[in-house]
PDB file of N, CA, C, O and CB in Angstrom:
ATOM      1  N   UNK A   1      94.326 136.351 124.788  1.00  0.00           N
ATOM      2  CA  UNK A   1      94.337 134.939 124.414  1.00  0.00           C
ATOM      3  C   UNK A   1      92.905 134.501 124.086  1.00  0.00           C
ATOM      4  O   UNK A   1      91.982 134.769 124.855  1.00  0.00           O
ATOM      5  CB  UNK A   1      94.944 134.060 125.560  1.00  0.00           C
ATOM      6  N   UNK A   2      92.726 133.839 122.966  1.00  0.00           N
ATOM      7  CA  UNK A   2      91.393 133.400 122.564  1.00  0.00           C
ATOM      8  C   UNK A   2      90.982 132.145 123.343  1.00  0.00           C
ATOM      9  O   UNK A   2      91.802 131.494 123.990  1.00  0.00           O
ATOM     10  CB  UNK A   2      91.352 133.128 121.045  1.00  0.00           C
ATOM     11  N   UNK A   3      89.710 131.836 123.260  1.00  0.00           N
ATOM     12  CA  UNK A   3      89.199 130.610 123.888  1.00  0.00           C
ATOM     13  C   UNK A   3      89.947 129.403 123.335  1.00  0.00           C
ATOM     14  O   UNK A   3      90.353 128.518 124.088  1.00  0.00           O
ATOM     15  CB  UNK A   3      87.668 130.457 123.650  1.00  0.00           C
ATOM     16  N   UNK A   4      90.127 129.374 122.012  1.00  0.00           N
ATOM     17  CA  UNK A   4      90.845 128.252 121.400  1.00  0.00           C
ATOM     18  C   UNK A   4      92.257 128.135 121.961  1.00  0.00           C
ATOM     19  O   UNK A   4      92.707 127.039 122.294  1.00  0.00           O
ATOM     20  CB  UNK A   4      90.897 128.415 119.875  1.00  0.00           C
ATOM     21  N   UNK A   5      92.953 129.257 122.065  1.00  0.00           N
ATOM     22  CA  UNK A   5      94.342 129.221 122.552  1.00  0.00           C
ATOM     23  C   UNK A   5      94.414 128.737 123.996  1.00  0.00           C
ATOM     24  O   UNK A   5      95.333 128.004 124.361  1.00  0.00           O
ATOM     25  CB  UNK A   5      94.984 130.612 122.439  1.00  0.00           C
ATOM     26  N   UNK A   6      93.448 129.144 124.819  1.00  0.00           N
ATOM     27  CA  UNK A   6      93.425 128.686 126.211  1.00  0.00           C
ATOM     28  C   UNK A   6      93.185 127.176 126.275  1.00  0.00           C
ATOM     29  O   UNK A   6      93.850 126.462 127.025  1.00  0.00           O
ATOM     30  CB  UNK A   6      92.334 129.437 127.012  1.00  0.00           C
ATOM     31  N   UNK A   7      92.239 126.710 125.486  1.00  0.00           N
ATOM     32  CA  UNK A   7      91.923 125.276 125.463  1.00  0.00           C
ATOM     33  C   UNK A   7      93.092 124.492 124.863  1.00  0.00           C
ATOM     34  O   UNK A   7      93.436 123.415 125.351  1.00  0.00           O
ATOM     35  CB  UNK A   7      90.621 125.011 124.654  1.00  0.00           C
ATOM     36  N   UNK A   8      93.689 125.025 123.823  1.00  0.00           N
ATOM     37  CA  UNK A   8      94.849 124.391 123.196  1.00  0.00           C
ATOM     38  C   UNK A   8      95.961 124.203 124.230  1.00  0.00           C
ATOM     39  O   UNK A   8      96.584 123.143 124.293  1.00  0.00           O
ATOM     40  CB  UNK A   8      95.357 125.238 121.996  1.00  0.00           C
ATOM     41  N   UNK A   9      96.201 125.225 125.029  1.00  0.00           N
ATOM     42  CA  UNK A   9      97.246 125.167 126.052  1.00  0.00           C
ATOM     43  C   UNK A   9      96.954 124.059 127.075  1.00  0.00           C
ATOM     44  O   UNK A   9      97.858 123.322 127.471  1.00  0.00           O
ATOM     45  CB  UNK A   9      97.370 126.530 126.765  1.00  0.00           C
ATOM     46  N   UNK A  10      95.704 123.949 127.494  1.00  0.00           N
ATOM     47  CA  UNK A  10      95.299 122.904 128.451  1.00  0.00           C
ATOM     48  C   UNK A  10      95.563 121.518 127.847  1.00  0.00           C
ATOM     49  O   UNK A  10      96.111 120.640 128.514  1.00  0.00           O
ATOM     50  CB  UNK A  10      93.785 123.055 128.833  1.00  0.00           C
ATOM     51  N   UNK A  11      95.174 121.332 126.592  1.00  0.00           N
ATOM     52  CA  UNK A  11      95.331 120.030 125.935  1.00  0.00           C
ATOM     53  C   UNK A  11      96.813 119.694 125.746  1.00  0.00           C
ATOM     54  O   UNK A  11      97.231 118.561 125.984  1.00  0.00           O
ATOM     55  CB  UNK A  11      94.604 120.023 124.570  1.00  0.00           C
ATOM     56  N   UNK A  12      97.595 120.674 125.323  1.00  0.00           N
ATOM     57  CA  UNK A  12      99.038 120.469 125.136  1.00  0.00           C
ATOM     58  C   UNK A  12      99.677 120.031 126.451  1.00  0.00           C
ATOM     59  O   UNK A  12     100.470 119.090 126.480  1.00  0.00           O
ATOM     60  CB  UNK A  12      99.719 121.765 124.610  1.00  0.00           C
ATOM     61  N   UNK A  13      99.327 120.717 127.536  1.00  0.00           N
ATOM     62  CA  UNK A  13      99.879 120.371 128.852  1.00  0.00           C
ATOM     63  C   UNK A  13      99.431 118.983 129.298  1.00  0.00           C
ATOM     64  O   UNK A  13     100.237 118.184 129.776  1.00  0.00           O
ATOM     65  CB  UNK A  13      99.460 121.411 129.895  1.00  0.00           C
ATOM     66  N   UNK A  14      98.146 118.707 129.139  1.00  0.00           N
ATOM     67  CA  UNK A  14      97.567 117.471 129.635  1.00  0.00           C
ATOM     68  C   UNK A  14      98.065 116.237 128.872  1.00  0.00           C
ATOM     69  O   UNK A  14      98.322 115.192 129.470  1.00  0.00           O
ATOM     70  CB  UNK A  14      96.062 117.549 129.553  1.00  0.00           C
ATOM     71  N   UNK A  15      98.198 116.368 127.555  1.00  0.00           N
ATOM     72  CA  UNK A  15      98.556 115.208 126.727  1.00  0.00           C
ATOM     73  C   UNK A  15     100.019 115.207 126.310  1.00  0.00           C
ATOM     74  O   UNK A  15     100.465 114.306 125.599  1.00  0.00           O
ATOM     75  CB  UNK A  15      97.688 115.168 125.492  1.00  0.00           C
ATOM     76  N   UNK A  16     100.767 116.212 126.750  1.00  0.00           N
ATOM     77  CA  UNK A  16     102.183 116.321 126.426  1.00  0.00           C
ATOM     78  C   UNK A  16     102.408 116.283 124.915  1.00  0.00           C
ATOM     79  O   UNK A  16     103.221 115.511 124.407  1.00  0.00           O
ATOM     80  CB  UNK A  16     102.969 115.197 127.104  1.00  0.00           C
ATOM     81  N   UNK A  17     101.662 117.141 124.211  1.00  0.00           N
ATOM     82  CA  UNK A  17     101.750 117.239 122.749  1.00  0.00           C
ATOM     83  C   UNK A  17     102.362 118.581 122.367  1.00  0.00           C
ATOM     84  O   UNK A  17     102.503 119.476 123.200  1.00  0.00           O
ATOM     85  CB  UNK A  17     100.349 117.069 122.092  1.00  0.00           C
ATOM     86  N   UNK A  18     102.718 118.702 121.105  1.00  0.00           N
ATOM     87  CA  UNK A  18     103.203 119.972 120.573  1.00  0.00           C
ATOM     88  C   UNK A  18     102.003 120.832 120.193  1.00  0.00           C
ATOM     89  O   UNK A  18     100.952 120.311 119.818  1.00  0.00           O
ATOM     90  CB  UNK A  18     104.142 119.748 119.344  1.00  0.00           C
ATOM     91  N   UNK A  19     102.162 122.140 120.290  1.00  0.00           N
ATOM     92  CA  UNK A  19     101.070 123.060 119.981  1.00  0.00           C
ATOM     93  C   UNK A  19     100.539 122.855 118.553  1.00  0.00           C
ATOM     94  O   UNK A  19      99.334 122.944 118.321  1.00  0.00           O
ATOM     95  CB  UNK A  19     101.539 124.506 120.165  1.00  0.00           C
ATOM     96  N   UNK A  20     101.431 122.585 117.607  1.00  0.00           N
ATOM     97  CA  UNK A  20     101.029 122.396 116.213  1.00  0.00           C
ATOM     98  C   UNK A  20     100.124 121.172 116.035  1.00  0.00           C
ATOM     99  O   UNK A  20      99.360 121.095 115.073  1.00  0.00           O
ATOM    100  CB  UNK A  20     102.266 122.256 115.330  1.00  0.00           C
ATOM    101  N   UNK A  21     100.213 120.227 116.956  1.00  0.00           N
ATOM    102  CA  UNK A  21      99.409 119.005 116.856  1.00  0.00           C
ATOM    103  C   UNK A  21      97.955 119.237 117.270  1.00  0.00           C
ATOM    104  O   UNK A  21      97.078 118.434 116.952  1.00  0.00           O
ATOM    105  CB  UNK A  21     100.019 117.908 117.720  1.00  0.00           C
ATOM    106  N   UNK A  22      97.708 120.334 117.976  1.00  0.00           N
ATOM    107  CA  UNK A  22      96.376 120.594 118.527  1.00  0.00           C
ATOM    108  C   UNK A  22      95.740 121.760 117.772  1.00  0.00           C
ATOM    109  O   UNK A  22      96.017 122.925 118.056  1.00  0.00           O
ATOM    110  CB  UNK A  22      96.451 120.901 120.058  1.00  0.00           C
ATOM    111  N   UNK A  23      94.885 121.424 116.808  1.00  0.00           N
ATOM    112  CA  UNK A  23      94.160 122.421 116.015  1.00  0.00           C
ATOM    113  C   UNK A  23      92.666 122.207 116.181  1.00  0.00           C
ATOM    114  O   UNK A  23      92.245 121.204 116.757  1.00  0.00           O
ATOM    115  CB  UNK A  23      94.559 122.341 114.517  1.00  0.00           C
ATOM    116  N   UNK A  24      91.868 123.129 115.689  1.00  0.00           N
ATOM    117  CA  UNK A  24      90.409 123.021 115.862  1.00  0.00           C
ATOM    118  C   UNK A  24      89.841 121.704 115.326  1.00  0.00           C
ATOM    119  O   UNK A  24      88.922 121.137 115.916  1.00  0.00           O
ATOM    120  CB  UNK A  24      89.721 124.185 115.165  1.00  0.00           C
ATOM    121  N   UNK A  25      90.389 121.221 114.209  1.00  0.00           N
ATOM    122  CA  UNK A  25      89.842 120.002 113.598  1.00  0.00           C
ATOM    123  C   UNK A  25      90.537 118.722 114.062  1.00  0.00           C
ATOM    124  O   UNK A  25      90.296 117.649 113.509  1.00  0.00           O
ATOM    125  CB  UNK A  25      89.941 120.101 112.098  1.00  0.00           C
ATOM    126  N   UNK A  26      91.397 118.832 115.074  1.00  0.00           N
ATOM    127  CA  UNK A  26      92.112 117.660 115.589  1.00  0.00           C
ATOM    128  C   UNK A  26      91.162 116.772 116.390  1.00  0.00           C
ATOM    129  O   UNK A  26      90.447 117.249 117.272  1.00  0.00           O
ATOM    130  CB  UNK A  26      93.313 118.094 116.469  1.00  0.00           C
ATOM    131  N   UNK A  27      91.161 115.477 116.074  1.00  0.00           N
ATOM    132  CA  UNK A  27      90.319 114.507 116.771  1.00  0.00           C
ATOM    133  C   UNK A  27      91.057 113.990 118.005  1.00  0.00           C
ATOM    134  O   UNK A  27      92.215 113.579 117.921  1.00  0.00           O
ATOM    135  CB  UNK A  27      89.929 113.330 115.828  1.00  0.00           C
ATOM    136  N   UNK A  28      90.374 114.015 119.149  1.00  0.00           N
ATOM    137  CA  UNK A  28      91.012 113.600 120.414  1.00  0.00           C
ATOM    138  C   UNK A  28      91.502 112.164 120.394  1.00  0.00           C
ATOM    139  O   UNK A  28      92.662 111.887 120.698  1.00  0.00           O
ATOM    140  CB  UNK A  28      90.047 113.772 121.558  1.00  0.00           C
ATOM    141  N   UNK A  29      90.617 111.262 120.038  1.00  0.00           N
ATOM    142  CA  UNK A  29      90.958 109.842 120.143  1.00  0.00           C
ATOM    143  C   UNK A  29      91.876 109.383 119.015  1.00  0.00           C
ATOM    144  O   UNK A  29      92.859 108.682 119.255  1.00  0.00           O
ATOM    145  CB  UNK A  29      89.694 109.005 120.144  1.00  0.00           C
ATOM    146  N   UNK A  30      91.554 109.779 117.787  1.00  0.00           N
ATOM    147  CA  UNK A  30      92.313 109.288 116.636  1.00  0.00           C
ATOM    148  C   UNK A  30      93.670 109.969 116.487  1.00  0.00           C
ATOM    149  O   UNK A  30      94.677 109.296 116.268  1.00  0.00           O
ATOM    150  CB  UNK A  30      91.511 109.485 115.374  1.00  0.00           C
ATOM    151  N   UNK A  31      93.707 111.289 116.601  1.00  0.00           N
ATOM    152  CA  UNK A  31      94.955 112.006 116.329  1.00  0.00           C
ATOM    153  C   UNK A  31      95.788 112.276 117.583  1.00  0.00           C
ATOM    154  O   UNK A  31      97.017 112.255 117.524  1.00  0.00           O
ATOM    155  CB  UNK A  31      94.647 113.312 115.649  1.00  0.00           C
ATOM    156  N   UNK A  32      95.135 112.526 118.704  1.00  0.00           N
ATOM    157  CA  UNK A  32      95.870 112.818 119.937  1.00  0.00           C
ATOM    158  C   UNK A  32      96.015 111.592 120.840  1.00  0.00           C
ATOM    159  O   UNK A  32      96.716 111.632 121.852  1.00  0.00           O
ATOM    160  CB  UNK A  32      95.176 113.930 120.699  1.00  0.00           C
ATOM    161  N   UNK A  33      95.339 110.497 120.457  1.00  0.00           N
ATOM    162  CA  UNK A  33      95.389 109.237 121.207  1.00  0.00           C
ATOM    163  C   UNK A  33      94.971 109.417 122.664  1.00  0.00           C
ATOM    164  O   UNK A  33      95.536 108.801 123.568  1.00  0.00           O
ATOM    165  CB  UNK A  33      96.792 108.649 121.147  1.00  0.00           C
ATOM    166  N   UNK A  34      93.973 110.272 122.874  1.00  0.00           N
ATOM    167  CA  UNK A  34      93.467 110.509 124.231  1.00  0.00           C
ATOM    168  C   UNK A  34      92.432 109.442 124.579  1.00  0.00           C
ATOM    169  O   UNK A  34      91.574 109.103 123.764  1.00  0.00           O
ATOM    170  CB  UNK A  34      92.848 111.937 124.356  1.00  0.00           C
ATOM    171  N   UNK A  35      92.525 108.920 125.796  1.00  0.00           N
ATOM    172  CA  UNK A  35      91.500 107.983 126.248  1.00  0.00           C
ATOM    173  C   UNK A  35      90.463 108.756 127.065  1.00  0.00           C
ATOM    174  O   UNK A  35      90.579 109.969 127.237  1.00  0.00           O
ATOM    175  CB  UNK A  35      92.129 106.819 127.091  1.00  0.00           C
ATOM    176  N   UNK A  36      89.463 108.055 127.560  1.00  0.00           N
ATOM    177  CA  UNK A  36      88.376 108.747 128.265  1.00  0.00           C
ATOM    178  C   UNK A  36      88.868 109.429 129.543  1.00  0.00           C
ATOM    179  O   UNK A  36      88.323 110.460 129.935  1.00  0.00           O
ATOM    180  CB  UNK A  36      87.258 107.759 128.605  1.00  0.00           C
ATOM    181  N   UNK A  37      89.884 108.874 130.193  1.00  0.00           N
ATOM    182  CA  UNK A  37      90.437 109.510 131.387  1.00  0.00           C
ATOM    183  C   UNK A  37      91.133 110.829 131.026  1.00  0.00           C
ATOM    184  O   UNK A  37      90.999 111.825 131.737  1.00  0.00           O
ATOM    185  CB  UNK A  37      91.427 108.557 132.093  1.00  0.00           C
ATOM    186  N   UNK A  38      91.875 110.823 129.916  1.00  0.00           N
ATOM    187  CA  UNK A  38      92.502 112.058 129.436  1.00  0.00           C
ATOM    188  C   UNK A  38      91.449 113.121 129.154  1.00  0.00           C
ATOM    189  O   UNK A  38      91.584 114.275 129.561  1.00  0.00           O
ATOM    190  CB  UNK A  38      93.333 111.787 128.168  1.00  0.00           C
ATOM    191  N   UNK A  39      90.397 112.709 128.449  1.00  0.00           N
ATOM    192  CA  UNK A  39      89.334 113.643 128.090  1.00  0.00           C
ATOM    193  C   UNK A  39      88.637 114.178 129.334  1.00  0.00           C
ATOM    194  O   UNK A  39      88.305 115.361 129.402  1.00  0.00           O
ATOM    195  CB  UNK A  39      88.318 112.967 127.166  1.00  0.00           C
ATOM    196  N   UNK A  40      88.418 113.322 130.304  1.00  0.00           N
ATOM    197  CA  UNK A  40      87.809 113.729 131.574  1.00  0.00           C
ATOM    198  C   UNK A  40      88.664 114.804 132.253  1.00  0.00           C
ATOM    199  O   UNK A  40      88.140 115.808 132.734  1.00  0.00           O
ATOM    200  CB  UNK A  40      87.634 112.506 132.512  1.00  0.00           C
ATOM    201  N   UNK A  41      89.959 114.589 132.289  1.00  0.00           N
ATOM    202  CA  UNK A  41      90.864 115.550 132.926  1.00  0.00           C
ATOM    203  C   UNK A  41      90.908 116.873 132.161  1.00  0.00           C
ATOM    204  O   UNK A  41      90.923 117.946 132.764  1.00  0.00           O
ATOM    205  CB  UNK A  41      92.274 114.962 133.028  1.00  0.00           C
ATOM    206  N   UNK A  42      90.930 116.788 130.839  1.00  0.00           N
ATOM    207  CA  UNK A  42      90.915 118.002 130.010  1.00  0.00           C
ATOM    208  C   UNK A  42      89.640 118.793 130.274  1.00  0.00           C
ATOM    209  O   UNK A  42      89.686 120.012 130.438  1.00  0.00           O
ATOM    210  CB  UNK A  42      91.028 117.646 128.502  1.00  0.00           C
ATOM    211  N   UNK A  43      88.512 118.110 130.313  1.00  0.00           N
ATOM    212  CA  UNK A  43      87.230 118.787 130.567  1.00  0.00           C
ATOM    213  C   UNK A  43      87.228 119.419 131.954  1.00  0.00           C
ATOM    214  O   UNK A  43      86.753 120.543 132.118  1.00  0.00           O
ATOM    215  CB  UNK A  43      86.051 117.794 130.434  1.00  0.00           C
ATOM    216  N   UNK A  44      87.749 118.715 132.949  1.00  0.00           N
ATOM    217  CA  UNK A  44      87.835 119.292 134.301  1.00  0.00           C
ATOM    218  C   UNK A  44      88.660 120.573 134.304  1.00  0.00           C
ATOM    219  O   UNK A  44      88.269 121.572 134.907  1.00  0.00           O
ATOM    220  CB  UNK A  44      88.446 118.279 135.280  1.00  0.00           C
ATOM    221  N   UNK A  45      89.799 120.535 133.629  1.00  0.00           N
ATOM    222  CA  UNK A  45      90.663 121.716 133.563  1.00  0.00           C
ATOM    223  C   UNK A  45      89.975 122.871 132.844  1.00  0.00           C
ATOM    224  O   UNK A  45      90.096 124.027 133.250  1.00  0.00           O
ATOM    225  CB  UNK A  45      91.977 121.373 132.858  1.00  0.00           C
ATOM    226  N   UNK A  46      89.256 122.550 131.779  1.00  0.00           N
ATOM    227  CA  UNK A  46      88.525 123.593 131.033  1.00  0.00           C
ATOM    228  C   UNK A  46      87.415 124.177 131.900  1.00  0.00           C
ATOM    229  O   UNK A  46      87.211 125.391 131.913  1.00  0.00           O
ATOM    230  CB  UNK A  46      87.930 123.019 129.715  1.00  0.00           C
ATOM    231  N   UNK A  47      86.699 123.320 132.621  1.00  0.00           N
ATOM    232  CA  UNK A  47      85.641 123.808 133.515  1.00  0.00           C
ATOM    233  C   UNK A  47      86.209 124.764 134.557  1.00  0.00           C
ATOM    234  O   UNK A  47      85.615 125.804 134.839  1.00  0.00           O
ATOM    235  CB  UNK A  47      84.935 122.631 134.211  1.00  0.00           C
ATOM    236  N   UNK A  48      87.358 124.413 135.126  1.00  0.00           N
ATOM    237  CA  UNK A  48      88.007 125.275 136.123  1.00  0.00           C
ATOM    238  C   UNK A  48      88.464 126.590 135.499  1.00  0.00           C
ATOM    239  O   UNK A  48      88.263 127.660 136.073  1.00  0.00           O
ATOM    240  CB  UNK A  48      89.206 124.553 136.758  1.00  0.00           C
ATOM    241  N   UNK A  49      89.075 126.504 134.326  1.00  0.00           N
ATOM    242  CA  UNK A  49      89.628 127.682 133.645  1.00  0.00           C
ATOM    243  C   UNK A  49      88.539 128.703 133.300  1.00  0.00           C
ATOM    244  O   UNK A  49      88.726 129.908 133.466  1.00  0.00           O
ATOM    245  CB  UNK A  49      90.362 127.255 132.369  1.00  0.00           C
ATOM    246  N   UNK A  50      87.397 128.197 132.815  1.00  0.00           N
ATOM    247  CA  UNK A  50      86.347 129.091 132.322  1.00  0.00           C
ATOM    248  C   UNK A  50      85.172 129.240 133.284  1.00  0.00           C
ATOM    249  O   UNK A  50      84.234 129.988 133.009  1.00  0.00           O
ATOM    250  CB  UNK A  50      85.842 128.593 131.002  1.00  0.00           C
ATOM    251  N   UNK A  51      85.222 128.531 134.409  1.00  0.00           N
ATOM    252  CA  UNK A  51      84.142 128.565 135.394  1.00  0.00           C
ATOM    253  C   UNK A  51      82.798 128.206 134.760  1.00  0.00           C
ATOM    254  O   UNK A  51      81.813 128.934 134.888  1.00  0.00           O
ATOM    255  CB  UNK A  51      84.062 129.951 136.044  1.00  0.00           C
ATOM    256  N   UNK A  52      82.788 127.058 134.068  1.00  0.00           N
ATOM    257  CA  UNK A  52      81.575 126.555 133.439  1.00  0.00           C
ATOM    258  C   UNK A  52      81.416 125.083 133.816  1.00  0.00           C
ATOM    259  O   UNK A  52      82.281 124.500 134.469  1.00  0.00           O
ATOM    260  CB  UNK A  52      81.622 126.740 131.885  1.00  0.00           C
ATOM    261  N   UNK A  53      80.300 124.495 133.395  1.00  0.00           N
ATOM    262  CA  UNK A  53      80.054 123.069 133.638  1.00  0.00           C
ATOM    263  C   UNK A  53      79.736 122.400 132.307  1.00  0.00           C
ATOM    264  O   UNK A  53      78.801 122.794 131.611  1.00  0.00           O
ATOM    265  CB  UNK A  53      78.885 122.858 134.664  1.00  0.00           C
ATOM    266  N   UNK A  54      80.517 121.390 131.963  1.00  0.00           N
ATOM    267  CA  UNK A  54      80.266 120.606 130.758  1.00  0.00           C
ATOM    268  C   UNK A  54      79.587 119.319 131.204  1.00  0.00           C
ATOM    269  O   UNK A  54      80.188 118.491 131.888  1.00  0.00           O
ATOM    270  CB  UNK A  54      81.598 120.314 129.954  1.00  0.00           C
ATOM    271  N   UNK A  55      78.339 119.164 130.814  1.00  0.00           N
ATOM    272  CA  UNK A  55      77.515 118.058 131.315  1.00  0.00           C
ATOM    273  C   UNK A  55      77.932 116.689 130.772  1.00  0.00           C
ATOM    274  O   UNK A  55      77.882 115.691 131.492  1.00  0.00           O
ATOM    275  CB  UNK A  55      76.072 118.309 130.968  1.00  0.00           C
ATOM    276  N   UNK A  56      78.339 116.645 129.515  1.00  0.00           N
ATOM    277  CA  UNK A  56      78.641 115.354 128.899  1.00  0.00           C
ATOM    278  C   UNK A  56      79.751 115.522 127.879  1.00  0.00           C
ATOM    279  O   UNK A  56      79.858 116.557 127.223  1.00  0.00           O
ATOM    280  CB  UNK A  56      77.384 114.749 128.237  1.00  0.00           C
ATOM    281  N   UNK A  57      80.571 114.496 127.755  1.00  0.00           N
ATOM    282  CA  UNK A  57      81.614 114.562 126.744  1.00  0.00           C
ATOM    283  C   UNK A  57      81.140 113.956 125.426  1.00  0.00           C
ATOM    284  O   UNK A  57      81.901 113.860 124.463  1.00  0.00           O
ATOM    285  CB  UNK A  57      82.870 113.848 127.233  1.00  0.00           C
ATOM    286  N   UNK A  58      79.867 113.548 125.400  1.00  0.00           N
ATOM    287  CA  UNK A  58      79.307 112.978 124.186  1.00  0.00           C
ATOM    288  C   UNK A  58      79.263 114.035 123.084  1.00  0.00           C
ATOM    289  O   UNK A  58      78.851 115.170 123.321  1.00  0.00           O
ATOM    290  CB  UNK A  58      77.898 112.412 124.451  1.00  0.00           C
ATOM    291  N   UNK A  59      79.682 113.665 121.904  1.00  0.00           N
ATOM    292  CA  UNK A  59      79.687 114.600 120.785  1.00  0.00           C
ATOM    293  C   UNK A  59      80.911 115.494 120.752  1.00  0.00           C
ATOM    294  O   UNK A  59      81.055 116.315 119.846  1.00  0.00           O
ATOM    295  CB  UNK A  59      78.464 115.446 120.831  1.00  0.00           C
ATOM    296  N   UNK A  60      81.797 115.346 121.732  1.00  0.00           N
ATOM    297  CA  UNK A  60      83.019 116.138 121.757  1.00  0.00           C
ATOM    298  C   UNK A  60      84.154 115.302 121.171  1.00  0.00           C
ATOM    299  O   UNK A  60      84.904 114.652 121.898  1.00  0.00           O
ATOM    300  CB  UNK A  60      83.358 116.606 123.207  1.00  0.00           C
ATOM    301  N   UNK A  61      84.263 115.332 119.867  1.00  0.00           N
ATOM    302  CA  UNK A  61      85.262 114.509 119.185  1.00  0.00           C
ATOM    303  C   UNK A  61      86.502 115.291 118.785  1.00  0.00           C
ATOM    304  O   UNK A  61      87.605 114.748 118.737  1.00  0.00           O
ATOM    305  CB  UNK A  61      84.657 113.879 117.963  1.00  0.00           C
ATOM    306  N   UNK A  62      86.307 116.580 118.497  1.00  0.00           N
ATOM    307  CA  UNK A  62      87.438 117.396 118.067  1.00  0.00           C
ATOM    308  C   UNK A  62      87.650 118.549 119.036  1.00  0.00           C
ATOM    309  O   UNK A  62      86.790 118.861 119.860  1.00  0.00           O
ATOM    310  CB  UNK A  62      87.216 117.926 116.640  1.00  0.00           C
ATOM    311  N   UNK A  63      88.805 119.168 118.916  1.00  0.00           N
ATOM    312  CA  UNK A  63      89.110 120.339 119.738  1.00  0.00           C
ATOM    313  C   UNK A  63      88.074 121.429 119.458  1.00  0.00           C
ATOM    314  O   UNK A  63      87.614 122.103 120.379  1.00  0.00           O
ATOM    315  CB  UNK A  63      90.557 120.860 119.455  1.00  0.00           C
ATOM    316  N   UNK A  64      87.715 121.598 118.204  1.00  0.00           N
ATOM    317  CA  UNK A  64      86.714 122.607 117.827  1.00  0.00           C
ATOM    318  C   UNK A  64      85.364 122.382 118.492  1.00  0.00           C
ATOM    319  O   UNK A  64      84.673 123.343 118.830  1.00  0.00           O
ATOM    320  CB  UNK A  64      86.535 122.617 116.329  1.00  0.00           C
ATOM    321  N   UNK A  65      84.979 121.105 118.685  1.00  0.00           N
ATOM    322  CA  UNK A  65      83.711 120.800 119.370  1.00  0.00           C
ATOM    323  C   UNK A  65      83.721 121.390 120.779  1.00  0.00           C
ATOM    324  O   UNK A  65      82.726 121.966 121.218  1.00  0.00           O
ATOM    325  CB  UNK A  65      83.473 119.262 119.432  1.00  0.00           C
ATOM    326  N   UNK A  66      84.828 121.250 121.478  1.00  0.00           N
ATOM    327  CA  UNK A  66      84.928 121.777 122.841  1.00  0.00           C
ATOM    328  C   UNK A  66      84.978 123.302 122.820  1.00  0.00           C
ATOM    329  O   UNK A  66      84.328 123.957 123.635  1.00  0.00           O
ATOM    330  CB  UNK A  66      86.174 121.212 123.553  1.00  0.00           C
ATOM    331  N   UNK A  67      85.746 123.865 121.892  1.00  0.00           N
ATOM    332  CA  UNK A  67      85.836 125.329 121.791  1.00  0.00           C
ATOM    333  C   UNK A  67      84.443 125.922 121.558  1.00  0.00           C
ATOM    334  O   UNK A  67      84.063 126.894 122.211  1.00  0.00           O
ATOM    335  CB  UNK A  67      86.803 125.744 120.640  1.00  0.00           C
ATOM    336  N   UNK A  68      83.688 125.338 120.629  1.00  0.00           N
ATOM    337  CA  UNK A  68      82.342 125.834 120.329  1.00  0.00           C
ATOM    338  C   UNK A  68      81.431 125.736 121.548  1.00  0.00           C
ATOM    339  O   UNK A  68      80.671 126.661 121.833  1.00  0.00           O
ATOM    340  CB  UNK A  68      81.735 125.052 119.160  1.00  0.00           C
ATOM    341  N   UNK A  69      81.508 124.614 122.270  1.00  0.00           N
ATOM    342  CA  UNK A  69      80.678 124.421 123.458  1.00  0.00           C
ATOM    343  C   UNK A  69      81.024 125.453 124.532  1.00  0.00           C
ATOM    344  O   UNK A  69      80.132 126.045 125.138  1.00  0.00           O
ATOM    345  CB  UNK A  69      80.855 122.995 124.012  1.00  0.00           C
ATOM    346  N   UNK A  70      82.309 125.664 124.764  1.00  0.00           N
ATOM    347  CA  UNK A  70      82.747 126.631 125.776  1.00  0.00           C
ATOM    348  C   UNK A  70      82.296 128.037 125.386  1.00  0.00           C
ATOM    349  O   UNK A  70      81.771 128.773 126.222  1.00  0.00           O
ATOM    350  CB  UNK A  70      84.290 126.587 125.948  1.00  0.00           C
ATOM    351  N   UNK A  71      82.496 128.412 124.126  1.00  0.00           N
ATOM    352  CA  UNK A  71      82.097 129.749 123.685  1.00  0.00           C
ATOM    353  C   UNK A  71      80.593 129.951 123.809  1.00  0.00           C
ATOM    354  O   UNK A  71      80.135 131.038 124.163  1.00  0.00           O
ATOM    355  CB  UNK A  71      82.535 129.983 122.244  1.00  0.00           C
ATOM    356  N   UNK A  72      79.829 128.909 123.517  1.00  0.00           N
ATOM    357  CA  UNK A  72      78.364 128.984 123.653  1.00  0.00           C
ATOM    358  C   UNK A  72      77.973 129.198 125.113  1.00  0.00           C
ATOM    359  O   UNK A  72      77.113 130.025 125.416  1.00  0.00           O
ATOM    360  CB  UNK A  72      77.696 127.696 123.107  1.00  0.00           C
ATOM    361  N   UNK A  73      78.605 128.451 126.011  1.00  0.00           N
ATOM    362  CA  UNK A  73      78.288 128.581 127.437  1.00  0.00           C
ATOM    363  C   UNK A  73      78.697 129.950 127.977  1.00  0.00           C
ATOM    364  O   UNK A  73      77.984 130.542 128.787  1.00  0.00           O
ATOM    365  CB  UNK A  73      78.983 127.475 128.239  1.00  0.00           C
ATOM    366  N   UNK A  74      79.848 130.448 127.526  1.00  0.00           N
ATOM    367  CA  UNK A  74      80.310 131.755 127.976  1.00  0.00           C
ATOM    368  C   UNK A  74      79.361 132.854 127.484  1.00  0.00           C
ATOM    369  O   UNK A  74      79.130 133.832 128.196  1.00  0.00           O
ATOM    370  CB  UNK A  74      81.748 132.019 127.480  1.00  0.00           C
ATOM    371  N   UNK A  75      78.821 132.706 126.297  1.00  0.00           N
ATOM    372  CA  UNK A  75      77.894 133.680 125.736  1.00  0.00           C
ATOM    373  C   UNK A  75      76.577 133.708 126.519  1.00  0.00           C
ATOM    374  O   UNK A  75      75.910 134.740 126.592  1.00  0.00           O
ATOM    375  CB  UNK A  75      77.625 133.365 124.263  1.00  0.00           C
ATOM    376  N   UNK A  76      76.214 132.558 127.104  1.00  0.00           N
ATOM    377  CA  UNK A  76      74.957 132.451 127.853  1.00  0.00           C
ATOM    378  C   UNK A  76      75.074 132.961 129.282  1.00  0.00           C
ATOM    379  O   UNK A  76      74.062 133.128 129.963  1.00  0.00           O
ATOM    380  CB  UNK A  76      74.490 131.017 127.872  1.00  0.00           C
ATOM    381  N   UNK A  77      76.290 133.208 129.742  1.00  0.00           N
ATOM    382  CA  UNK A  77      76.511 133.660 131.128  1.00  0.00           C
ATOM    383  C   UNK A  77      75.988 135.054 131.357  1.00  0.00           C
ATOM    384  O   UNK A  77      76.095 135.578 132.466  1.00  0.00           O
ATOM    385  CB  UNK A  77      77.983 133.613 131.475  1.00  0.00           C
TER     386      UNK A  77
END
């Protein structure tokens, strides 16, 4: 399972969306209607899943933004 697929699964579960709705270029607030609490929970789940720490949700507008950040952190481990 790729990093994207793992993150996609977390988002689908958290926001009760269909897998097709969650793509790399999907915007959290505009397309998935996620509020800051949703995003906070998604980030917590991702941190637990990958054993990393995401310092800020600033600049994380799309699913791809989070995937890139996670992959960068995993590469630095």
